[in-house]
C-alpha positions as CSV (number, residue, x, y, z in Angstrom):
1,M,-25.4,17.1,-3.9
2,K,-23.6,17.6,-6.8
3,M,-21.8,14.8,-8.3
4,V,-18.2,15.3,-9.9
5,K,-17.2,14.0,-13.1
6,K,-14.3,12.0,-12.7
7,E,-11.3,12.0,-15.4
8,K,-11.0,8.6,-17.6
9,N,-7.5,8.6,-16.7
10,E,-7.8,9.0,-12.9
11,Y,-5.8,6.5,-11.0
12,C,-7.5,4.5,-8.2
13,C,-4.9,4.9,-5.7
14,A,-3.3,8.4,-6.2
15,P,-1.0,9.4,-2.9
16,L,-3.1,11.1,-0.3
17,D,-0.5,12.7,1.2
18,K,2.0,14.9,-0.4
19,K,4.8,13.9,2.0
20,L,4.6,10.5,0.8
21,G,6.2,11.6,-2.6
22,C,5.3,10.2,-5.9
23,C,4.9,6.7,-7.2
24,K,6.9,5.5,-10.0
25,V,7.5,2.3,-11.9
26,E,10.7,0.6,-10.4
27,S,10.3,-2.9,-12.1
28,I,7.9,-5.0,-14.2
29,I,7.8,-8.6,-12.6
30,S,6.2,-11.8,-13.7
31,I,4.1,-14.3,-11.6
32,D,4.8,-17.8,-12.0
33,D,2.5,-20.8,-12.5
34,R,2.6,-21.1,-8.7
35,G,1.8,-17.5,-8.1
36,Q,5.2,-16.6,-6.9
37,M,7.3,-13.6,-8.0
38,V,10.7,-12.3,-7.4
39,L,11.5,-8.7,-6.1
40,P,14.4,-7.5,-7.8
41,K,17.6,-7.1,-5.5
42,E,18.0,-3.4,-6.5
43,I,14.2,-2.8,-4.8
44,R,15.0,-4.8,-2.0
45,D,18.0,-2.9,-1.0
46,K,16.3,0.1,-1.6
47,A,13.3,-0.8,0.5
48,N,15.8,-2.7,3.3
49,I,13.9,-5.9,2.5
50,S,15.6,-9.1,3.8
51,A,15.2,-13.1,3.7
52,G,12.4,-13.9,6.2
53,D,10.6,-10.3,6.3
54,K,7.2,-10.3,6.2
55,L,5.2,-7.7,4.0
56,A,1.4,-7.0,4.4
57,V,-0.5,-6.9,0.9
58,I,-2.8,-3.9,0.7
59,S,-5.3,-4.1,-2.1
60,F,-7.3,-1.2,-3.5
61,E,-10.5,-1.6,-5.5
62,K,-12.3,0.5,-7.8
63,N,-15.8,-0.8,-9.4
64,G,-15.1,-4.1,-7.7
65,T,-12.0,-5.1,-9.0
66,V,-8.6,-4.9,-7.7
67,C,-6.7,-2.2,-9.3
68,C,-3.6,-1.7,-7.3
69,L,-1.7,-3.8,-4.7
70,S,0.9,-2.3,-2.3
71,L,3.7,-4.2,0.1
72,I,4.4,-2.5,3.5
73,K,6.7,-4.2,5.7
74,V,4.6,-5.8,8.7
75,E,6.5,-3.7,11.5
76,D,6.1,-0.5,9.7
77,F,2.3,-1.3,9.1
78,A,1.9,-2.3,12.6
79,G,3.2,1.1,13.5
80,M,0.8,2.5,11.2
81,V,-2.4,1.0,12.5
82,K,-1.1,2.0,16.1
83,D,-0.6,5.5,15.3
84,M,-3.9,5.7,13.9
85,L,-6.3,3.2,16.3
86,G,-4.0,4.4,19.8
87,P,-5.6,8.0,20.0
88,M,-9.2,6.9,18.7
89,M,-9.1,3.7,21.4
90,K,-8.0,6.3,24.1
91,E,-10.9,8.7,23.3
92,I,-13.6,5.6,23.3
93,I,-11.9,4.2,26.9
94,A,-12.3,7.8,28.1
95,E,-15.7,8.0,27.5
């Protein structure tokens, strides 16, 4: 097995699918003493996030440290899980 040398500036959460597009910095936000943050209105509007919406926090680790966090609307995340697990479960049940 050949080991591949990684580039020093390689990102931990590079897009896996070209259809997802490119990541970009939308805003810089701060976390207050209580651990709270504010998503700017412009980002909430672009992402169609409203008061009361639930977001799943997905973390990516590199070398045992969380290096990237992603927010996904729960209803979208549930659909992704269903799309991935549904076919696998049908296959398992069919066996």
